[in-house]
C-alpha positions as CSV (number, residue, x, y, z in Angstrom):
1,X,101.4,70.8,96.6
2,X,104.9,69.4,97.1
3,X,108.0,71.2,95.8
4,X,108.7,68.3,93.5
5,X,105.3,68.4,91.9
6,X,105.5,72.2,91.5
7,X,108.9,71.8,89.8
8,X,107.6,69.2,87.4
9,X,104.6,71.3,86.4
10,X,106.6,74.5,86.2
11,X,105.9,76.2,82.8
12,X,108.9,77.5,80.9
13,X,107.1,80.6,79.7
14,X,104.7,83.1,81.1
15,X,102.4,85.3,79.0
16,X,102.6,89.1,79.4
17,X,99.0,89.1,78.2
18,X,98.1,87.1,81.3
19,X,99.6,89.8,83.5
20,X,97.8,92.6,81.6
21,X,94.5,90.7,81.8
22,X,94.9,90.4,85.5
23,X,95.7,94.1,85.9
24,X,92.8,95.1,83.6
25,X,90.4,93.1,85.7
26,X,91.5,94.9,88.9
27,X,91.6,98.3,87.2
28,X,88.0,97.8,86.0
29,X,86.9,97.7,89.6
30,X,88.5,101.0,90.6
31,X,86.1,103.5,92.3
32,X,84.8,106.2,89.9
33,X,83.7,109.4,91.6
34,X,82.5,111.1,88.5
35,X,78.9,112.1,88.2
36,X,77.0,112.9,85.0
37,X,77.6,111.6,81.5
38,X,81.2,112.8,80.9
39,X,82.8,109.3,81.1
40,X,84.7,109.2,77.8
41,X,87.7,107.5,79.4
42,X,87.2,104.6,81.7
43,X,89.0,104.2,85.0
44,X,90.6,101.1,83.7
45,X,92.1,103.1,80.7
46,X,93.3,105.8,83.1
47,X,95.1,103.3,85.4
48,X,96.5,101.2,82.5
49,X,97.7,104.4,80.9
50,X,99.6,105.4,84.0
51,X,100.9,101.8,84.3
52,X,102.0,101.7,80.7
53,X,104.2,104.8,81.2
54,X,106.0,103.1,84.1
55,X,106.2,99.7,82.4
56,X,107.8,101.1,79.3
57,X,109.8,103.7,81.3
58,X,108.6,106.2,78.8
59,X,107.1,109.5,80.2
60,X,105.9,110.3,76.7
61,X,104.5,106.9,75.9
62,X,100.8,108.0,75.7
63,X,101.7,111.0,73.5
64,X,103.6,108.6,71.2
65,X,100.7,106.3,71.0
66,X,98.2,109.0,70.1
67,X,100.5,110.0,67.2
68,X,100.9,106.3,66.2
69,X,97.1,105.8,66.2
70,X,96.6,108.9,64.0
71,X,99.2,107.8,61.5
72,X,98.7,104.0,61.4
73,X,95.2,103.5,62.8
74,X,96.4,101.4,65.8
75,X,98.4,101.9,68.9
76,X,100.4,99.8,71.4
77,X,98.1,101.1,74.2
78,X,95.4,98.9,72.6
79,X,97.4,95.9,71.4
80,X,99.8,95.6,74.4
81,X,97.8,97.1,77.2
82,X,94.2,96.5,76.2
83,X,93.2,100.2,76.4
84,X,90.1,101.3,74.5
85,X,91.0,105.0,74.5
86,X,94.1,107.1,75.4
87,X,93.4,109.8,78.0
88,X,95.7,112.7,78.4
89,X,98.2,113.0,81.2
90,X,96.0,115.5,83.0
91,X,92.9,113.3,82.6
92,X,94.9,110.3,84.0
93,X,95.9,112.4,87.1
94,X,92.4,113.8,87.6
95,X,90.7,110.4,87.4
96,X,93.2,108.6,89.6
97,X,93.6,111.1,92.4
98,X,90.6,109.8,94.4
99,X,91.7,106.2,94.1
100,X,93.4,104.6,97.2
101,X,96.5,102.6,96.2
102,X,95.2,99.5,98.1
103,X,92.7,99.0,95.3
104,X,95.4,97.6,93.1
105,X,97.3,95.7,95.8
106,X,95.7,92.3,94.8
107,X,97.9,92.3,91.8
108,X,101.0,91.8,94.0
109,X,99.7,88.7,95.7
110,X,98.4,87.4,92.3
111,X,102.0,87.6,90.9
112,X,103.5,86.0,94.0
113,X,100.9,83.3,94.1
114,X,101.6,82.5,90.5
115,X,105.3,82.2,91.2
116,X,104.5,79.9,94.1
117,X,102.1,77.7,92.2
118,X,104.5,77.2,89.3
119,X,107.5,76.5,91.6
120,X,109.5,79.6,90.9
121,X,109.5,80.6,94.6
122,X,111.3,77.4,95.5
123,X,114.6,79.1,94.5
124,X,113.9,81.6,97.3
125,X,113.7,79.1,100.1
126,X,116.5,79.7,102.5
127,X,117.4,78.6,106.1
128,X,114.5,76.7,107.6
129,X,112.8,76.7,104.2
130,X,111.6,80.3,104.7
131,X,111.1,83.0,102.2
132,X,113.2,86.0,103.3
133,X,111.1,89.2,103.5
134,X,113.2,92.3,104.3
135,X,111.4,95.6,105.1
136,X,112.8,99.1,104.6
137,X,111.4,102.6,104.4
138,X,112.3,105.1,101.8
139,X,111.3,108.7,100.9
140,X,110.0,109.2,97.4
141,X,108.7,112.8,97.4
142,X,109.8,116.0,99.1
143,X,108.8,119.6,98.6
144,X,108.5,122.9,100.4
145,X,105.5,124.0,98.3
146,X,103.6,121.1,96.9
147,X,101.6,119.1,99.5
148,X,98.4,117.2,100.2
149,X,96.6,116.0,103.3
150,X,98.6,112.7,103.2
151,X,102.0,114.4,103.4
152,X,104.3,114.0,106.4
153,X,105.8,117.3,107.6
154,X,109.1,118.4,109.2
155,X,109.9,121.9,110.3
156,X,113.4,123.5,110.4
157,X,114.0,127.1,111.2
158,X,110.4,127.9,110.5
159,X,110.4,126.2,107.0
160,X,108.1,123.3,106.6
161,X,109.1,120.4,104.3
162,X,106.3,118.1,103.0
163,X,107.2,114.5,102.1
164,X,105.9,111.1,101.2
165,X,107.6,107.9,102.4
166,X,106.8,104.2,102.0
167,X,107.8,100.9,103.5
168,X,108.7,98.5,100.7
169,X,108.7,94.8,101.7
170,X,110.2,92.4,99.1
171,X,111.1,88.7,98.8
172,X,114.9,88.0,98.4
173,X,117.4,85.2,98.5
174,X,121.2,85.4,99.0
175,X,122.8,85.1,95.6
176,X,119.5,85.4,93.7
177,X,119.6,88.5,91.3
178,X,115.8,88.8,91.3
179,X,114.0,90.6,94.1
180,X,110.2,90.3,94.2
181,X,108.4,93.6,95.3
182,X,105.3,93.2,97.5
183,X,102.5,95.5,98.5
184,X,103.9,98.8,99.8
185,X,102.7,100.4,103.0
186,X,102.6,104.2,102.9
187,X,103.7,106.3,105.8
188,X,100.8,108.8,106.0
189,X,98.8,110.5,108.8
190,X,96.5,108.1,110.5
191,X,93.0,108.9,111.6
192,X,92.7,109.3,115.4
193,X,96.5,109.6,115.9
194,X,98.0,112.9,117.0
195,X,101.6,111.7,116.3
196,X,102.9,111.6,112.8
197,X,103.1,108.1,111.2
198,X,106.4,106.3,111.2
199,X,108.1,103.4,109.6
200,X,107.6,100.9,112.5
201,X,103.8,101.7,112.7
202,X,103.5,101.2,108.9
203,X,105.4,97.9,109.1
204,X,103.0,96.7,111.8
205,X,100.0,97.7,109.7
206,X,101.4,95.8,106.8
207,X,101.9,92.7,108.9
208,X,98.3,92.9,110.3
209,X,96.8,93.4,106.8
210,X,98.9,91.1,104.6
211,X,100.6,88.8,107.1
212,X,97.8,86.2,107.0
213,X,98.1,85.7,103.2
214,X,101.9,85.5,103.2
215,X,102.5,83.6,106.4
216,X,101.2,80.4,104.8
217,X,104.1,80.5,102.4
218,X,106.6,80.4,105.3
219,X,108.3,83.7,105.9
220,X,111.2,85.2,107.9
221,X,111.1,89.0,108.2
222,X,114.4,90.8,107.9
223,X,115.1,94.4,108.9
224,X,117.7,96.8,110.2
225,X,118.0,97.8,113.8
226,X,115.0,100.1,113.6
227,X,112.8,97.0,113.3
228,X,114.4,95.2,116.2
229,X,111.8,96.3,118.8
230,X,109.6,94.1,120.9
231,X,106.2,95.3,119.6
232,X,107.3,94.6,116.0
233,X,108.9,91.3,116.9
234,X,105.7,90.3,118.6
235,X,103.6,91.5,115.6
236,X,105.8,89.3,113.3
237,X,105.4,86.1,115.4
238,X,101.7,86.7,115.9
239,X,101.4,86.2,112.2
240,X,103.2,82.9,112.4
241,X,106.4,84.4,110.8
242,X,110.0,84.2,111.9
243,X,112.4,87.2,112.2
244,X,116.1,87.9,111.8
245,X,116.7,91.5,112.6
246,X,119.9,93.6,113.0
247,X,120.6,94.2,116.7
248,X,123.0,97.0,117.6
249,X,124.6,97.5,121.0
250,X,123.7,101.1,121.4
251,X,120.0,100.5,121.1
252,X,119.9,97.2,123.0
253,X,121.8,97.8,126.1
254,X,120.0,95.3,128.3
255,X,120.5,92.5,125.7
256,X,124.3,93.2,125.4
257,X,124.7,93.4,129.2
258,X,123.4,89.9,129.3
259,X,125.7,88.8,126.5
260,X,128.7,90.3,128.3
261,X,127.7,88.6,131.5
262,X,127.2,85.2,129.8
263,X,130.6,85.7,128.0
264,X,132.3,85.7,131.4
265,X,130.6,82.5,132.5
266,X,131.1,80.7,129.2
267,X,127.5,81.0,128.1
268,X,128.3,82.5,124.7
269,X,129.3,80.0,122.1
270,X,132.0,80.8,119.6
271,X,133.0,79.1,116.3
272,X,135.6,80.2,113.7
273,X,135.5,79.6,110.0
274,X,138.7,80.2,108.0
275,X,138.2,80.7,104.2
276,X,140.2,81.7,101.2
277,X,139.1,84.1,98.5
278,X,141.6,84.3,95.8
279,X,144.9,84.7,97.6
280,X,143.4,86.4,100.6
281,X,142.5,84.6,103.8
282,X,139.6,85.6,106.1
283,X,138.5,84.4,109.5
284,X,134.8,84.5,110.3
285,X,134.1,84.4,114.0
286,X,130.5,83.6,115.0
287,X,129.3,84.2,118.5
288,X,125.8,83.2,119.7
289,X,123.6,82.8,122.7
290,X,120.0,81.8,123.2
291,X,117.2,83.2,125.4
292,X,118.3,86.7,126.3
293,X,115.9,89.6,126.9
294,X,115.4,92.1,124.1
295,X,114.8,94.9,126.5
296,X,114.6,95.7,130.2
297,X,111.6,95.4,132.4
298,X,108.8,92.9,133.1
299,X,107.4,91.0,130.1
300,X,110.6,91.4,128.0
301,X,110.7,89.2,125.0
302,X,113.4,86.6,125.0
303,X,115.3,86.3,121.7
304,X,118.3,84.5,120.4
305,X,121.4,86.5,119.4
306,X,124.3,85.9,117.0
307,X,127.2,87.9,115.7
308,X,129.6,87.7,112.9
309,X,133.1,89.4,112.8
310,X,135.2,89.0,109.7
311,X,139.0,89.7,109.9
312,X,141.3,89.7,107.0
313,X,144.6,87.9,107.4
314,X,146.4,91.3,107.8
315,X,144.3,91.9,110.9
316,X,141.8,94.4,109.3
317,X,138.2,94.0,110.3
318,X,136.1,93.7,107.2
319,X,132.6,93.2,108.7
320,X,130.8,93.1,112.0
321,X,127.2,92.8,112.7
322,X,124.7,91.0,115.0
323,X,121.2,89.8,114.7
324,X,118.3,88.9,117.0
325,X,116.1,86.1,115.9
326,X,113.4,83.7,117.1
327,X,115.2,80.8,115.6
328,X,117.2,78.8,118.2
329,X,120.8,79.3,117.2
330,X,123.3,76.4,117.1
331,X,126.7,75.8,115.8
332,X,125.1,73.9,112.9
333,X,122.8,76.8,111.8
334,X,124.5,80.0,112.8
335,X,126.1,80.6,109.4
336,X,122.8,80.1,107.7
337,X,121.0,82.5,110.0
338,X,123.7,85.2,109.6
339,X,123.8,84.7,105.8
340,X,120.0,85.3,105.7
341,X,120.1,88.2,108.1
342,X,122.7,89.9,105.9
343,X,120.4,89.6,102.9
344,X,118.3,92.5,104.2
345,X,120.6,94.9,102.3
346,X,118.9,93.7,99.1
347,X,115.8,95.8,99.9
348,X,117.9,98.9,99.9
349,X,120.3,98.2,97.0
350,X,118.3,96.0,94.7
351,X,114.8,97.4,95.3
352,X,114.7,101.0,96.5
353,X,117.9,102.0,94.7
354,X,116.7,100.4,91.5
355,X,113.4,102.2,91.8
356,X,115.1,105.5,92.2
357,X,118.0,105.3,89.8
358,X,117.4,102.6,87.2
359,X,114.8,104.1,85.0
360,X,111.8,103.9,87.3
361,X,112.5,107.4,88.7
362,X,110.5,106.8,91.9
363,X,111.5,110.1,93.4
364,X,110.2,112.1,90.3
365,X,106.9,113.9,90.9
366,X,104.8,112.3,88.2
367,X,101.8,114.0,89.8
368,X,101.0,114.8,93.4
369,X,97.3,115.5,93.5
370,X,95.2,116.4,96.5
371,X,94.3,112.9,97.7
372,X,95.9,109.6,96.7
373,X,97.6,110.3,93.4
374,X,101.2,110.4,94.6
375,X,100.9,107.1,96.4
376,X,98.9,105.4,93.7
377,X,101.4,106.3,91.0
378,X,104.2,105.1,93.2
379,X,102.3,101.8,93.6
380,X,101.9,101.4,89.8
381,X,105.6,102.2,89.5
382,X,106.5,99.4,91.9
383,X,104.0,97.1,90.3
384,X,105.8,97.6,86.9
385,X,109.1,96.5,88.5
386,X,107.3,93.4,89.8
387,X,106.0,92.6,86.3
388,X,109.4,93.1,84.9
389,X,110.8,90.7,87.5
390,X,108.1,88.1,86.7
391,X,108.8,88.3,83.0
392,X,112.6,88.1,83.6
393,X,112.0,84.9,85.5
394,X,109.3,83.2,83.3
395,X,109.3,84.7,79.7
396,X,112.0,83.0,77.6
397,X,112.2,85.7,74.9
398,X,112.3,88.5,77.5
399,X,115.0,86.5,79.3
400,X,117.1,86.1,76.2
401,X,116.9,89.8,75.3
402,X,117.7,91.0,78.8
403,X,120.7,88.7,79.0
404,X,121.9,90.2,75.8
405,X,121.7,93.9,76.6
406,X,121.8,96.0,79.7
407,X,118.7,97.4,81.3
408,X,119.1,101.0,79.8
409,X,119.6,99.7,76.3
410,X,116.6,97.4,76.5
411,X,114.2,100.2,77.6
412,X,115.8,102.6,75.0
413,X,114.9,100.0,72.3
414,X,111.5,99.4,73.8
415,X,110.7,103.1,73.7
416,X,111.9,103.5,70.1
417,X,110.1,100.4,68.8
418,X,106.8,101.2,70.4
419,X,107.0,104.8,69.2
420,X,107.3,103.9,65.5
421,X,105.7,100.4,65.2
422,X,102.4,98.9,66.3
423,X,102.8,95.3,67.4
424,X,100.0,92.8,67.5
425,X,100.9,91.7,71.0
426,X,103.8,91.5,73.5
427,X,105.0,88.2,72.1
428,X,105.2,89.7,68.6
429,X,107.3,92.6,70.0
430,X,109.6,90.2,71.8
431,X,109.9,87.9,68.7
432,X,110.8,91.0,66.6
433,X,113.6,91.9,68.9
434,X,114.9,88.3,69.2
435,X,114.9,88.0,65.4
436,X,116.7,91.3,64.7
437,X,119.2,90.6,67.5
438,X,119.7,87.1,66.1
439,X,119.3,85.5,69.6
440,X,118.9,81.9,70.5
441,X,115.8,81.3,72.6
442,X,115.5,78.0,74.5
443,X,112.8,75.6,73.3
444,X,110.0,75.8,75.8
445,X,107.6,73.4,74.1
């Protein structure tokens, strides 16, 4: 489908109930290891119960709904999240511990595919028409006592620290406030491997597993210097994707020896761009060269290299960084390539930092379990962030409310309203807030 056709058919509103229905259909397929007749609570109710806590950012949401059902005969777990029964927190943890997080991953591509089909991904197209997909790893659990078989370990002075980390790919665009979280890849011990798992290995697993479904969308992978290694670059291009990766001198000596040598012979091109921000002038100096080896030795991958140095008019250096890419760099496109490469910071600041500090509390131990509980709950937490993002892009009432109030106030109000009132559906809840706040909502008919 062409971009123009998608834009013309793009709906102005997206139903939260459609997201919940999709989640419910996946949750109903979760493996259930229970035996016997004690199946009062379904696996779907357990998963949706955990998801509802993250979505509302209310650790006591299920307790509140039990009280609401006892007093009013209905609850928002049923009307908003389609739950038949409300399991206790311990029941949720026990039921979900054996469930691998990959079982709910189809929901991520469902959301991204919906955004693509309705034209909302068009705003994320950057240089070369690619979607920018930065990768980054982050730790979300650490303890010297609590652990499971999937923990990574470090030892210092005889003390063992257990931890969980995850690689969190996202879709971003320079200047776009919305980031789109994708399927995470957990850094966990791998069968048949003596060495501990690492961020690069996890990224390569993600590319092998999910690269085929995303490469058709047109993707450029972004990452810090840790990712700028030949095996990972080859894994990216094998999936039909492009890459723009931070490339530092201290970890790429061979490449920079070539750059220095080509500089002497005039092989490195340079352009300067002078710009004014307010009353301050800056000079951006771009240097670039094509076809230089990423590493030493036979079979080294040739990459293209570019660098940006920004100097303020008083001589102070404000920025300097360089990137390796498979895009051929020219004077016409170097600014676009560098701009896109710099967007990798969004995965740290606007994804991982948001998940840790903006109400999602990713690093809080909601439940560790003995098998997969920790990683599954982290996945549901990230999924709630994705659903919030989709609503903020596509639900007009949600948009109006979120533009009116900051994130914290919105979730404070959401917790209070759902604690004391039972709403028929999500749209009724949003309509109530819009009415009481006396907001204008664009006509989407």
